[in-house]
VODRENPA-579604 format. One record per residue (C-alpha): x negated, z negated, y. Coordinates in steps of 0.1 Angstrom, whole numbers, plus 5000, padded with zeros to 4 digits. Layout:
VODRENPA-579604
XZY ...
***
This chain:
VODRENPA-579604
364022542320 360822672306 357422522313 356422812335 359722792355 359222422360 355622472372 356822742396 359522522409 357122232414 354622462431 357322602454 358522252464 355022142471 354422452492 357622402512 356822032516 353322112530 354822382553 357322132567 354721852570 351922062585 353822322606 357522262613 357621882617 354821872643 356922122664 360021902660 358121592670 357021782701 360621872708 361621512706 358821422730 360021702754 363621572751 364921892734 365721712701 367021362695 364821132674 367821052652 368121422643 364521442632 364921122611 368021262595 366221582586 363321382571 365821182549 367621502538 364421682529 363021372511 365921422487 364821782481 361121712479 361221372461 358921092470 355521222482 353521042455 355821172427 355521532439 351721512441 351521372406 353721642392 351621922407 348321772398 
***
């Protein structure tokens, strides 16, 4: 993979991670509170997405 492609991939992952953290996850937390979604499902999604995004501190170092 070229340096440009790697930078684009890291930027895309950071953007997706920010979207999940700032927009989707708060709605899912509200759904848990309202009883529409089980807490275990939210936790499972967090674990699955952590595998895609990597540890938060690692991703932030890569994009800096």
